[in-house]
Backbone as JSON Lines, residues from 0, in Angstrom:
{"i":0,"aa":"M","n":[1.38,-1.05,-0.09],"ca":[0.03,0.01,-0.23],"c":[0.68,1.29,0.03]}
{"i":1,"aa":"I","n":[0.56,2.51,-1.0],"ca":[1.35,3.3,-0.81],"c":[1.44,4.16,0.19]}
{"i":2,"aa":"F","n":[0.06,4.01,1.22],"ca":[0.08,4.72,1.94],"c":[0.61,4.58,3.47]}
{"i":3,"aa":"N","n":[1.68,3.49,3.22],"ca":[2.75,3.35,4.34],"c":[3.7,3.85,3.31]}
{"i":4,"aa":"L","n":[3.7,4.29,2.98],"ca":[5.33,4.45,2.14],"c":[5.14,5.91,2.93]}
{"i":5,"aa":"D","n":[7.17,6.96,3.33],"ca":[6.98,8.44,3.94],"c":[7.39,8.85,1.89]}
{"i":6,"aa":"G","n":[7.2,9.74,2.44],"ca":[7.26,11.3,1.58],"c":[7.93,10.61,-0.01]}
{"i":7,"aa":"S","n":[9.67,10.3,0.79],"ca":[10.98,10.42,-0.34],"c":[10.51,8.82,-1.35]}
{"i":8,"aa":"K","n":[10.22,7.94,-0.62],"ca":[9.91,6.83,-0.92],"c":[8.31,6.17,-2.27]}
{"i":9,"aa":"F","n":[7.56,7.27,-1.65],"ca":[6.01,7.9,-2.46],"c":[6.87,8.04,-3.4]}
{"i":10,"aa":"L","n":[7.84,10.04,-3.68],"ca":[8.39,9.81,-5.17],"c":[8.95,9.54,-5.5]}
{"i":11,"aa":"E","n":[10.22,8.04,-5.14],"ca":[10.37,7.2,-5.9],"c":[9.65,5.67,-6.68]}
{"i":12,"aa":"V","n":[8.38,5.65,-5.8],"ca":[7.68,4.65,-6.2],"c":[7.16,5.25,-7.83]}
{"i":13,"aa":"F","n":[6.49,6.68,-7.36],"ca":[5.8,7.32,-8.28],"c":[6.7,7.64,-9.39]}
{"i":14,"aa":"W","n":[8.49,8.03,-9.3],"ca":[8.6,7.83,-10.83],"c":[9.36,6.87,-11.46]}
{"i":15,"aa":"H","n":[9.37,5.28,-10.2],"ca":[9.67,4.38,-10.72],"c":[8.22,3.57,-11.8]}
{"i":16,"aa":"R","n":[7.19,3.09,-10.8],"ca":[6.33,2.56,-11.07],"c":[5.18,3.58,-10.57]}
{"i":17,"aa":"P","n":[4.62,3.59,-11.61],"ca":[3.4,5.07,-11.72],"c":[1.92,4.31,-11.82]}
{"i":18,"aa":"D","n":[2.27,3.11,-12.14],"ca":[1.26,2.31,-12.13],"c":[1.52,1.7,-11.24]}
{"i":19,"aa":"V","n":[1.6,1.66,-9.69],"ca":[1.35,1.04,-8.74],"c":[0.36,2.4,-8.06]}
{"i":20,"aa":"I","n":[0.5,3.29,-8.18],"ca":[-0.03,4.63,-7.84],"c":[-1.78,5.07,-8.54]}
{"i":21,"aa":"R","n":[-1.72,4.01,-10.13],"ca":[-2.71,5.0,-9.96],"c":[-3.34,3.34,-9.89]}
{"i":22,"aa":"Q","n":[-3.31,2.24,-10.23],"ca":[-4.24,0.6,-8.87],"c":[-4.39,1.22,-8.06]}
{"i":23,"aa":"T","n":[-3.13,2.24,-7.12],"ca":[-4.02,1.75,-5.9],"c":[-5.41,2.15,-5.27]}
{"i":24,"aa":"V","n":[-5.03,4.18,-6.11],"ca":[-6.45,4.63,-6.58],"c":[-7.59,4.42,-6.97]}
{"i":25,"aa":"E","n":[-7.43,3.35,-8.39],"ca":[-8.37,2.91,-9.41],"c":[-8.92,1.69,-8.05]}
{"i":26,"aa":"S","n":[-8.08,1.48,-7.01],"ca":[-8.99,-0.19,-6.22],"c":[-9.96,0.46,-5.5]}
{"i":27,"aa":"Y","n":[-9.65,1.75,-5.22],"ca":[-10.95,2.35,-4.65],"c":[-12.38,2.22,-5.63]}
{"i":28,"aa":"G","n":[-12.25,2.47,-6.38],"ca":[-13.61,2.54,-7.22],"c":[-14.09,3.64,-7.42]}
{"i":29,"aa":"P","n":[-15.14,3.98,-7.38],"ca":[-15.7,5.08,-7.38],"c":[-15.28,6.4,-6.43]}
{"i":30,"aa":"Y","n":[-14.82,5.24,-5.24],"ca":[-14.6,6.52,-4.03],"c":[-12.79,7.34,-4.46]}
{"i":31,"aa":"G","n":[-12.29,6.87,-5.42],"ca":[-10.85,7.44,-5.61],"c":[-11.07,9.06,-5.86]}
{"i":32,"aa":"P","n":[-11.64,8.93,-7.08],"ca":[-11.49,10.97,-6.66],"c":[-11.19,10.94,-4.58]}
{"i":33,"aa":"L","n":[-12.27,9.98,-4.47],"ca":[-11.97,11.45,-2.49],"c":[-10.77,11.05,-1.84]}
{"i":34,"aa":"V","n":[-10.61,9.51,-2.59],"ca":[-9.25,8.91,-1.5],"c":[-7.6,10.13,-2.58]}
{"i":35,"aa":"F","n":[-8.3,10.39,-3.02],"ca":[-6.72,11.48,-3.56],"c":[-6.9,12.8,-3.14]}
{"i":36,"aa":"I","n":[-8.5,13.46,-3.25],"ca":[-8.52,14.33,-3.08],"c":[-7.96,14.22,-0.92]}
{"i":37,"aa":"F","n":[-8.63,13.67,-0.25],"ca":[-8.13,12.9,0.82],"c":[-6.57,13.17,1.43]}
{"i":38,"aa":"I","n":[-5.67,12.37,-0.1],"ca":[-4.4,12.4,0.63],"c":[-3.88,13.53,-0.05]}
{"i":39,"aa":"Q","n":[-4.84,14.62,-0.74],"ca":[-3.97,16.43,-1.21],"c":[-4.24,17.36,-0.03]}
{"i":40,"aa":"V","n":[-5.4,17.01,1.03],"ca":[-5.8,17.11,2.33],"c":[-4.77,17.27,3.17]}
{"i":41,"aa":"L","n":[-4.42,15.88,2.98],"ca":[-3.25,15.54,4.41],"c":[-2.1,16.23,3.05]}
{"i":42,"aa":"Q","n":[-1.53,16.29,2.4],"ca":[-0.43,17.34,2.01],"c":[-0.41,18.06,2.38]}
{"i":43,"aa":"I","n":[-1.59,19.22,2.21],"ca":[-0.73,20.46,2.27],"c":[-1.34,21.03,3.95]}
{"i":44,"aa":"V","n":[-2.01,19.85,4.77],"ca":[-2.1,20.12,6.35],"c":[-1.05,19.91,6.68]}
{"i":45,"aa":"L","n":[-0.14,19.0,6.72],"ca":[1.37,18.42,7.59],"c":[2.21,18.17,6.25]}
{"i":46,"aa":"A","n":[2.08,18.58,5.82],"ca":[3.05,19.09,4.27],"c":[4.02,17.95,4.03]}
{"i":47,"aa":"P","n":[3.22,16.32,4.5],"ca":[5.17,15.1,3.92],"c":[5.57,14.63,2.71]}
{"i":48,"aa":"L","n":[4.47,15.78,1.45],"ca":[4.94,15.68,0.23],"c":[4.91,17.66,-0.06]}
{"i":49,"aa":"P","n":[6.16,17.13,-1.29],"ca":[6.28,18.57,-2.51],"c":[5.09,19.41,-2.92]}
{"i":50,"aa":"G","n":[4.95,19.79,-2.59],"ca":[3.21,20.17,-3.05],"c":[3.02,19.76,-4.39]}
{"i":51,"aa":"E","n":[4.39,20.35,-4.92],"ca":[3.86,20.78,-6.69],"c":[3.8,19.36,-6.97]}
{"i":52,"aa":"I","n":[4.11,18.15,-6.37],"ca":[3.29,16.85,-6.82],"c":[2.67,16.34,-6.94]}
{"i":53,"aa":"T","n":[1.65,16.97,-6.32],"ca":[0.17,15.64,-6.24],"c":[-0.75,16.86,-7.07]}
{"i":54,"aa":"G","n":[-0.18,17.66,-7.61],"ca":[-1.18,18.28,-9.47],"c":[-0.59,17.92,-10.63]}
{"i":55,"aa":"F","n":[0.44,17.04,-10.39],"ca":[0.75,16.0,-11.54],"c":[0.86,14.77,-11.1]}
{"i":56,"aa":"I","n":[0.5,14.31,-9.86],"ca":[-0.29,13.16,-9.94],"c":[-1.62,12.93,-10.1]}
{"i":57,"aa":"A","n":[-2.71,14.11,-10.2],"ca":[-3.77,14.58,-9.89],"c":[-3.82,14.35,-11.85]}
{"i":58,"aa":"G","n":[-3.1,14.76,-12.51],"ca":[-3.21,15.23,-13.92],"c":[-3.62,13.54,-14.79]}
{"i":59,"aa":"Y","n":[-2.21,13.22,-14.17],"ca":[-1.99,11.13,-14.51],"c":[-2.89,10.52,-13.96]}
{"i":60,"aa":"L","n":[-3.43,10.59,-12.86],"ca":[-4.42,9.64,-12.17],"c":[-5.8,9.44,-12.58]}
{"i":61,"aa":"F","n":[-6.07,11.03,-13.34],"ca":[-7.99,11.78,-13.81],"c":[-7.86,12.28,-15.35]}
{"i":62,"aa":"G","n":[-6.55,12.3,-15.55],"ca":[-6.85,13.53,-16.93],"c":[-7.1,14.93,-16.55]}
{"i":63,"aa":"A","n":[-6.91,16.04,-17.82],"ca":[-6.32,17.49,-17.78],"c":[-7.59,17.4,-16.92]}
{"i":64,"aa":"F","n":[-8.69,17.35,-17.53],"ca":[-10.01,17.8,-16.55],"c":[-9.76,17.65,-15.38]}
{"i":65,"aa":"W","n":[-10.34,16.37,-15.18],"ca":[-10.9,16.2,-14.12],"c":[-9.5,16.1,-12.39]}
{"i":66,"aa":"G","n":[-8.27,15.88,-13.52],"ca":[-7.33,16.21,-12.74],"c":[-7.02,17.6,-11.92]}
{"i":67,"aa":"F","n":[-7.47,18.07,-13.14],"ca":[-7.67,19.76,-12.59],"c":[-8.63,19.95,-11.19]}
{"i":68,"aa":"I","n":[-10.08,19.28,-11.5],"ca":[-10.99,20.31,-10.57],"c":[-10.69,18.97,-9.76]}
{"i":69,"aa":"Y","n":[-9.91,18.24,-9.21],"ca":[-9.83,17.49,-8.52],"c":[-8.75,17.69,-6.85]}
{"i":70,"aa":"A","n":[-7.76,18.05,-8.12],"ca":[-6.32,18.69,-7.46],"c":[-6.9,20.39,-7.03]}
{"i":71,"aa":"M","n":[-7.54,21.27,-7.17],"ca":[-8.13,22.4,-7.09],"c":[-9.38,21.77,-5.83]}
{"i":72,"aa":"I","n":[-10.05,21.13,-6.1],"ca":[-10.98,20.77,-5.02],"c":[-9.48,20.91,-3.57]}
{"i":73,"aa":"G","n":[-9.13,20.37,-3.4],"ca":[-8.13,19.58,-2.3],"c":[-7.75,20.37,-2.09]}
{"i":74,"aa":"L","n":[-6.61,21.14,-3.19],"ca":[-6.03,22.44,-2.52],"c":[-6.86,23.06,-1.47]}
{"i":75,"aa":"T","n":[-8.14,23.42,-2.04],"ca":[-8.93,24.72,-1.36],"c":[-9.91,24.2,-0.3]}
{"i":76,"aa":"I","n":[-9.74,22.24,0.65],"ca":[-9.76,22.65,1.3],"c":[-8.93,22.56,2.51]}
{"i":77,"aa":"G","n":[-7.88,21.8,1.64],"ca":[-5.97,22.19,2.73],"c":[-5.72,22.9,2.74]}
{"i":78,"aa":"S","n":[-6.0,23.88,2.11],"ca":[-5.3,25.78,2.34],"c":[-6.53,26.61,3.17]}
{"i":79,"aa":"S","n":[-7.99,26.5,3.5],"ca":[-8.4,26.43,4.2],"c":[-8.43,26.34,6.09]}
{"i":80,"aa":"I","n":[-8.16,24.85,5.9],"ca":[-8.03,23.9,7.12],"c":[-6.76,24.81,7.65]}
{"i":81,"aa":"A","n":[-5.64,24.78,6.89],"ca":[-4.11,25.41,7.25],"c":[-4.41,26.54,7.67]}
{"i":82,"aa":"F","n":[-5.04,27.39,7.44],"ca":[-5.44,28.99,7.26],"c":[-6.8,29.16,9.02]}
{"i":83,"aa":"Y","n":[-7.78,28.55,9.29],"ca":[-7.88,28.26,9.89],"c":[-7.53,28.19,11.13]}
{"i":84,"aa":"I","n":[-6.67,26.73,11.06],"ca":[-5.45,26.6,12.14],"c":[-4.41,27.59,12.43]}
{"i":85,"aa":"A","n":[-4.26,27.58,11.89],"ca":[-2.82,29.19,11.91],"c":[-3.93,30.27,12.48]}
{"i":86,"aa":"R","n":[-4.79,30.61,12.37],"ca":[-6.17,31.49,13.1],"c":[-5.82,31.68,14.52]}
{"i":87,"aa":"Y","n":[-6.37,30.04,14.03],"ca":[-6.94,29.65,15.78],"c":[-6.22,29.97,17.1]}
{"i":88,"aa":"F","n":[-4.57,28.93,16.36],"ca":[-4.13,29.17,17.38],"c":[-2.64,29.99,16.8]}
{"i":89,"aa":"R","n":[-2.79,31.44,16.72],"ca":[-2.34,32.4,16.47],"c":[-0.99,32.17,16.76]}
{"i":90,"aa":"R","n":[-1.17,32.25,18.8],"ca":[-0.13,32.26,19.61],"c":[1.46,31.41,18.99]}
{"i":91,"aa":"F","n":[1.02,29.77,19.09],"ca":[1.51,28.61,18.44],"c":[2.86,29.24,16.62]}
{"i":92,"aa":"F","n":[1.62,29.92,16.36],"ca":[2.55,29.93,14.78],"c":[3.3,31.32,14.73]}
{"i":93,"aa":"A","n":[3.15,32.32,15.63],"ca":[3.71,32.98,15.67],"c":[5.29,33.3,16.43]}
{"i":94,"aa":"K","n":[5.54,32.44,17.16],"ca":[6.33,31.81,17.81],"c":[7.35,30.99,17.47]}
{"i":95,"aa":"K","n":[7.18,30.31,16.47],"ca":[7.09,29.19,15.49],"c":[8.11,29.68,13.99]}
{"i":96,"aa":"F","n":[7.43,30.63,14.0],"ca":[7.44,31.91,12.79],"c":[8.78,33.59,12.31]}
{"i":97,"aa":"S","n":[7.94,33.4,13.94],"ca":[9.23,34.02,14.27],"c":[10.91,33.91,14.45]}
{"i":98,"aa":"R","n":[11.34,33.1,14.56],"ca":[11.94,32.26,14.55],"c":[13.05,31.99,13.25]}
{"i":99,"aa":"S","n":[12.37,32.14,12.65],"ca":[12.66,31.47,10.56],"c":[13.0,33.21,10.35]}
{"i":100,"aa":"K","n":[14.26,33.8,10.08],"ca":[14.4,34.12,8.61],"c":[14.14,34.61,7.74]}
{"i":101,"aa":"Q","n":[13.77,33.79,7.27],"ca":[12.73,33.44,5.9],"c":[11.68,34.29,6.36]}
{"i":102,"aa":"F","n":[11.19,33.97,7.23],"ca":[9.14,34.46,7.52],"c":[9.45,35.77,8.1]}
{"i":103,"aa":"R","n":[10.04,35.98,8.51],"ca":[10.32,38.03,8.91],"c":[10.72,38.09,7.59]}
{"i":104,"aa":"R","n":[11.65,37.78,6.59],"ca":[11.7,38.56,5.29],"c":[9.98,38.51,4.52]}
{"i":105,"aa":"L","n":[9.25,37.81,4.59],"ca":[8.52,37.11,4.14],"c":[7.22,38.29,4.39]}
{"i":106,"aa":"E","n":[7.36,38.44,6.07],"ca":[6.47,38.82,6.91],"c":[6.34,41.06,6.46]}
{"i":107,"aa":"I","n":[7.72,41.25,6.55],"ca":[8.03,41.93,6.03],"c":[7.49,42.89,4.71]}
{"i":108,"aa":"F","n":[7.81,42.21,3.79],"ca":[7.59,41.89,2.12],"c":[5.68,42.23,1.89]}
{"i":109,"aa":"I","n":[4.87,41.21,2.51],"ca":[3.71,41.43,2.6],"c":[3.05,42.06,3.47]}
{"i":110,"aa":"C","n":[3.64,43.13,4.71],"ca":[3.32,44.45,4.92],"c":[4.03,45.48,4.08]}
{"i":111,"aa":"R","n":[4.3,45.64,4.02],"ca":[4.88,46.43,2.87],"c":[3.91,46.53,1.1]}
{"i":112,"aa":"R","n":[4.1,45.83,0.57],"ca":[3.39,45.28,-0.57],"c":[1.9,44.55,-0.52]}
{"i":113,"aa":"G","n":[1.6,43.77,0.03],"ca":[0.01,44.15,0.37],"c":[-0.35,42.96,-0.16]}
{"i":114,"aa":"L","n":[-1.89,42.08,-0.23],"ca":[-2.57,41.37,-0.59],"c":[-1.71,40.78,-2.89]}
{"i":115,"aa":"L","n":[-1.64,41.73,-3.09],"ca":[-0.55,41.38,-4.22],"c":[0.3,40.75,-4.15]}
{"i":116,"aa":"A","n":[1.33,40.68,-3.21],"ca":[2.76,39.73,-2.36],"c":[2.54,39.16,-1.9]}
{"i":117,"aa":"I","n":[1.1,38.06,-1.96],"ca":[0.45,37.39,-1.43],"c":[0.16,36.09,-2.39]}
{"i":118,"aa":"F","n":[-0.81,37.52,-3.39],"ca":[-0.51,36.7,-5.01],"c":[-0.02,36.24,-5.42]}
{"i":119,"aa":"I","n":[1.84,37.1,-5.52],"ca":[2.2,36.12,-6.1],"c":[3.17,35.55,-5.61]}
{"i":120,"aa":"C","n":[3.42,35.51,-4.43],"ca":[3.73,33.95,-3.5],"c":[3.25,32.83,-3.99]}
{"i":121,"aa":"Y","n":[1.69,32.49,-3.75],"ca":[0.89,31.84,-3.97],"c":[1.06,31.05,-5.86]}
{"i":122,"aa":"L","n":[1.47,32.2,-6.7],"ca":[1.46,32.44,-8.14],"c":[2.77,32.0,-8.34]}
{"i":123,"aa":"F","n":[3.49,31.81,-7.23],"ca":[5.32,31.99,-7.86],"c":[5.62,30.51,-7.37]}
{"i":124,"aa":"P","n":[6.44,29.58,-8.8],"ca":[6.38,28.59,-8.59],"c":[7.4,27.68,-7.94]}
{"i":125,"aa":"G","n":[7.73,26.74,-7.31],"ca":[8.59,26.23,-5.77],"c":[8.09,27.06,-4.61]}
{"i":126,"aa":"F","n":[7.59,27.79,-4.62],"ca":[7.77,28.86,-3.51],"c":[6.71,28.05,-2.18]}
{"i":127,"aa":"P","n":[7.49,27.44,-0.72],"ca":[6.62,26.28,-0.1],"c":[5.46,26.95,-0.24]}
{"i":128,"aa":"K","n":[3.27,27.02,-0.68],"ca":[2.94,27.32,0.0],"c":[2.21,26.83,0.73]}
{"i":129,"aa":"D","n":[1.81,26.13,0.97],"ca":[1.64,24.94,2.49],"c":[1.84,25.01,3.65]}
{"i":130,"aa":"S","n":[3.34,26.21,3.67],"ca":[3.2,27.06,5.27],"c":[2.77,28.09,4.66]}
{"i":131,"aa":"L","n":[2.48,28.96,3.89],"ca":[2.5,29.92,3.2],"c":[0.51,30.15,3.51]}
{"i":132,"aa":"N","n":[-0.02,28.98,3.71],"ca":[-1.32,28.82,4.3],"c":[-1.3,29.15,5.32]}
{"i":133,"aa":"Y","n":[-0.3,29.02,6.22],"ca":[-0.5,28.91,7.74],"c":[-0.2,30.74,8.71]}
{"i":134,"aa":"F","n":[1.16,31.12,7.3],"ca":[1.55,32.11,7.6],"c":[0.67,33.61,7.42]}
{"i":135,"aa":"V","n":[-0.47,33.9,6.95],"ca":[-1.21,34.02,6.05],"c":[-2.52,34.36,6.94]}
{"i":136,"aa":"G","n":[-3.04,33.24,7.85],"ca":[-3.49,32.87,8.29],"c":[-3.42,33.56,9.72]}
{"i":137,"aa":"L","n":[-2.16,34.14,9.73],"ca":[-1.48,35.2,10.86],"c":[-2.43,36.53,10.98]}
{"i":138,"aa":"F","n":[-1.99,36.5,9.86],"ca":[-2.47,38.12,9.39],"c":[-4.32,38.84,9.65]}
{"i":139,"aa":"P","n":[-4.42,40.05,10.05],"ca":[-6.21,40.4,10.46],"c":[-6.66,40.33,8.7]}
{"i":140,"aa":"I","n":[-6.43,39.3,7.82],"ca":[-7.07,38.99,6.53],"c":[-7.95,38.15,5.99]}
{"i":141,"aa":"P","n":[-9.58,38.96,5.79],"ca":[-10.89,38.29,6.35],"c":[-10.7,36.6,5.3]}
{"i":142,"aa":"F","n":[-11.37,34.89,5.25],"ca":[-10.99,34.03,4.38],"c":[-12.0,34.09,3.38]}
{"i":143,"aa":"R","n":[-12.52,35.1,3.53],"ca":[-12.96,34.84,1.74],"c":[-11.92,35.78,0.58]}
{"i":144,"aa":"V","n":[-11.48,36.87,1.38],"ca":[-10.8,37.42,0.41],"c":[-9.1,36.59,0.36]}
{"i":145,"aa":"F","n":[-8.43,35.41,1.77],"ca":[-7.69,34.59,0.67],"c":[-7.9,33.37,0.07]}
{"i":146,"aa":"L","n":[-9.3,32.99,0.27],"ca":[-9.39,32.09,-0.48],"c":[-10.07,32.07,-1.78]}
{"i":147,"aa":"V","n":[-10.11,33.83,-2.32],"ca":[-10.22,34.48,-3.36],"c":[-8.25,34.7,-3.55]}
{"i":148,"aa":"I","n":[-7.58,34.62,-3.03],"ca":[-6.25,35.13,-3.77],"c":[-5.39,33.42,-3.62]}
{"i":149,"aa":"M","n":[-5.37,32.94,-2.85],"ca":[-5.06,31.46,-2.89],"c":[-5.29,30.84,-4.14]}
{"i":150,"aa":"V","n":[-6.88,30.31,-4.04],"ca":[-7.18,30.07,-5.31],"c":[-6.68,30.21,-6.73]}
{"i":151,"aa":"L","n":[-7.11,31.83,-7.05],"ca":[-6.21,32.51,-8.27],"c":[-5.03,32.01,-8.51]}
{"i":152,"aa":"G","n":[-3.93,32.39,-7.28],"ca":[-2.9,32.33,-7.21],"c":[-2.06,30.64,-7.44]}
{"i":153,"aa":"R","n":[-3.53,30.14,-7.12],"ca":[-2.76,28.57,-7.63],"c":[-3.28,27.9,-8.83]}
{"i":154,"aa":"I","n":[-4.36,28.22,-9.65],"ca":[-4.75,27.85,-10.52],"c":[-4.02,27.91,-11.42]}
{"i":155,"aa":"P","n":[-2.91,28.34,-12.45],"ca":[-2.26,28.43,-13.37],"c":[-0.81,27.03,-13.31]}
{"i":156,"aa":"G","n":[-0.63,27.78,-11.94],"ca":[-0.13,26.04,-11.58],"c":[-0.06,24.89,-11.76]}
{"i":157,"aa":"T","n":[-1.29,24.91,-10.79],"ca":[-2.17,23.85,-10.93],"c":[-2.5,23.21,-12.06]}
{"i":158,"aa":"L","n":[-3.32,23.6,-13.0],"ca":[-2.85,23.59,-14.08],"c":[-1.97,23.45,-15.4]}
{"i":159,"aa":"A","n":[-0.94,23.8,-15.29],"ca":[0.72,23.16,-15.96],"c":[1.01,21.81,-15.63]}
{"i":160,"aa":"L","n":[0.9,21.32,-13.89],"ca":[1.53,20.54,-13.9],"c":[0.33,19.35,-14.17]}
{"i":161,"aa":"V","n":[-1.03,19.45,-13.97],"ca":[-2.15,18.33,-14.12],"c":[-1.73,18.4,-16.22]}
{"i":162,"aa":"L","n":[-1.73,19.81,-16.79],"ca":[-1.54,18.66,-17.64],"c":[-0.2,18.3,-18.03]}
{"i":163,"aa":"Q","n":[1.08,18.51,-17.33],"ca":[1.79,17.6,-17.81],"c":[1.99,15.95,-17.05]}
{"i":164,"aa":"G","n":[0.79,16.18,-15.79],"ca":[1.07,14.77,-15.8],"c":[0.1,13.72,-16.33]}
{"i":165,"aa":"A","n":[-0.97,13.99,-17.44],"ca":[-1.7,13.36,-17.61],"c":[-1.36,13.0,-19.47]}
{"i":166,"aa":"S","n":[-0.02,14.56,-19.65],"ca":[0.19,13.99,-21.46],"c":[1.83,13.36,-20.95]}
{"i":167,"aa":"L","n":[2.02,12.82,-19.54],"ca":[2.29,11.27,-19.28],"c":[2.04,10.34,-19.56]}
{"i":168,"aa":"Y","n":[0.94,10.61,-18.77],"ca":[0.2,9.29,-19.32],"c":[-0.23,8.44,-20.35]}
{"i":169,"aa":"E","n":[-0.4,9.6,-21.06],"ca":[-1.07,9.55,-22.42],"c":[0.24,9.55,-23.7]}
{"i":170,"aa":"K","n":[1.84,9.43,-21.93],"ca":[2.87,9.42,-23.36],"c":[2.7,10.74,-25.19]}
{"i":171,"aa":"N","n":[2.12,11.84,-24.34],"ca":[1.83,12.69,-24.83],"c":[3.62,13.62,-24.84]}
{"i":172,"aa":"W","n":[4.82,13.02,-25.02],"ca":[5.98,14.01,-25.25],"c":[6.19,15.47,-26.1]}
{"i":173,"aa":"V","n":[4.65,15.89,-27.07],"ca":[5.18,17.06,-27.74],"c":[4.54,17.87,-26.56]}
{"i":174,"aa":"M","n":[2.68,17.59,-25.76],"ca":[2.23,18.47,-24.77],"c":[3.43,18.41,-23.87]}
{"i":175,"aa":"L","n":[3.65,17.78,-23.4],"ca":[4.84,17.47,-21.52],"c":[5.95,18.96,-22.86]}
{"i":176,"aa":"G","n":[6.8,19.02,-23.38],"ca":[7.26,19.38,-23.56],"c":[6.95,20.8,-23.76]}
{"i":177,"aa":"I","n":[5.6,21.37,-24.01],"ca":[5.35,22.32,-24.83],"c":[4.85,23.01,-22.99]}
{"i":178,"aa":"V","n":[3.98,22.43,-22.51],"ca":[4.28,22.77,-21.2],"c":[4.84,22.86,-20.45]}
{"i":179,"aa":"G","n":[5.59,22.31,-20.72],"ca":[7.13,22.29,-18.9],"c":[7.93,23.81,-19.76]}
{"i":180,"aa":"G","n":[7.92,23.52,-21.19],"ca":[9.37,24.31,-21.43],"c":[8.26,25.94,-21.27]}
{"i":181,"aa":"L","n":[7.01,25.89,-21.17],"ca":[6.07,27.32,-21.3],"c":[6.22,27.97,-19.78]}
{"i":182,"aa":"S","n":[6.35,26.69,-18.95],"ca":[6.49,26.73,-17.58],"c":[7.98,27.5,-17.47]}
{"i":183,"aa":"L","n":[9.11,26.64,-17.57],"ca":[10.14,27.53,-17.28],"c":[10.32,29.32,-18.21]}
{"i":184,"aa":"I","n":[10.0,29.14,-19.7],"ca":[10.19,30.54,-19.88],"c":[9.23,31.17,-18.79]}
{"i":185,"aa":"L","n":[7.73,31.58,-17.93],"ca":[7.6,32.23,-17.35],"c":[8.22,32.59,-16.22]}
{"i":186,"aa":"L","n":[8.89,31.19,-15.71],"ca":[9.72,31.34,-14.27],"c":[10.95,32.14,-15.1]}
{"i":187,"aa":"G","n":[11.05,32.16,-15.78],"ca":[12.62,32.48,-16.15],"c":[11.94,34.73,-16.29]}
{"i":188,"aa":"L","n":[10.88,34.28,-17.16],"ca":[10.35,35.88,-17.47],"c":[10.59,36.6,-16.01]}
{"i":189,"aa":"F","n":[9.59,35.99,-14.75],"ca":[9.57,36.28,-13.55],"c":[11.24,36.64,-12.85]}
{"i":190,"aa":"Y","n":[11.61,35.87,-12.88],"ca":[13.34,35.88,-12.33],"c":[13.19,37.6,-12.93]}
{"i":191,"aa":"W","n":[12.78,37.78,-14.44],"ca":[14.07,38.64,-15.33],"c":[13.61,40.31,-14.61]}
{"i":192,"aa":"K","n":[12.2,39.78,-14.87],"ca":[11.44,41.35,-14.07],"c":[11.07,41.58,-12.75]}
{"i":193,"aa":"R","n":[10.87,40.83,-12.19],"ca":[11.19,40.79,-10.91],"c":[10.65,42.1,-10.06]}
{"i":194,"aa":"K","n":[12.69,42.45,-10.25],"ca":[12.66,43.94,-9.91],"c":[10.91,45.26,-10.66]}
{"i":195,"aa":"I","n":[10.87,45.08,-11.21],"ca":[9.95,45.93,-12.69],"c":[8.88,45.44,-11.31]}
{"i":196,"aa":"I","n":[8.07,44.09,-10.79],"ca":[7.14,43.97,-10.11],"c":[7.21,43.76,-9.23]}
{"i":197,"aa":"Y","n":[8.09,44.18,-8.34],"ca":[8.12,44.73,-6.92],"c":[7.96,46.25,-7.23]}
{"i":198,"aa":"E","n":[8.2,46.93,-7.73],"ca":[8.31,48.15,-7.78],"c":[7.21,49.01,-8.28]}
{"i":199,"aa":"Y","n":[5.48,47.81,-9.01],"ca":[4.93,48.22,-9.24],"c":[3.64,48.04,-8.16]}
{"i":200,"aa":"L","n":[4.31,47.38,-7.38],"ca":[3.55,46.44,-6.05],"c":[4.12,47.44,-4.95]}
{"i":201,"aa":"D","n":[5.2,48.21,-4.73],"ca":[5.38,49.33,-3.58],"c":[4.51,50.62,-3.98]}
{"i":202,"aa":"K","n":[4.4,51.02,-5.14],"ca":[3.15,51.53,-5.72],"c":[1.56,51.74,-5.39]}
{"i":203,"aa":"N","n":[1.54,50.78,-6.01],"ca":[0.06,49.92,-5.86],"c":[-0.54,49.4,-5.27]}
{"i":204,"aa":"A","n":[0.07,48.27,-4.22],"ca":[-0.41,48.17,-3.42],"c":[-0.6,48.15,-2.36]}
{"i":205,"aa":"P","n":[-2.29,48.23,-1.88],"ca":[-2.25,48.56,-0.27],"c":[-1.62,48.24,0.76]}
{"i":206,"aa":"S","n":[-0.99,48.57,2.03],"ca":[-0.06,47.91,3.03],"c":[-1.25,47.19,4.07]}
{"i":207,"aa":"L","n":[-0.46,46.13,4.43],"ca":[-1.49,45.54,5.6],"c":[-1.12,45.62,7.21]}
{"i":208,"aa":"S","n":[0.08,46.97,7.16],"ca":[0.68,47.42,8.44],"c":[-0.48,48.02,9.09]}
């Protein structure tokens, strides 16, 4: 059973024997999507796996359309739970994050550049978004605002990962190359123009401080 594997072994099984993952989920029949969503929620709340891998798996298991739907459902539920956990246990997480220089810099970044800064963090590939859910929960941001920012910020990256996963299963190497290439180009453009983006945020984003 794949549920008995730790994060590193799970990734090893996926890359070398992806059929095992698919067969495990399919063994639950019509409950397979619910099993995946449950795994996605656990991944976000407990973070046992890199966040990006589950979007890729969703496309591989369910195809582009349903994989995207199931991945976004899991992301939304898991991120919402993490947000409310941080808000309820505010003192604990504030103390935990205060020990990290990375998150102190992030706090300054968000306070100076506002809600658009949070959106950029969710949009940016490779950013630790699961931890960001907890961190944003410490700010005086209404849940509905957080939800809109989180969902909109995660749609592009999730869609790209799901398309890559679906292309891998279908052995559509052309589509896999196109989506992967576009993702790398967009990532490179963000790094190249990041100073312009930060300057725009400084001038136009409302402050949270």
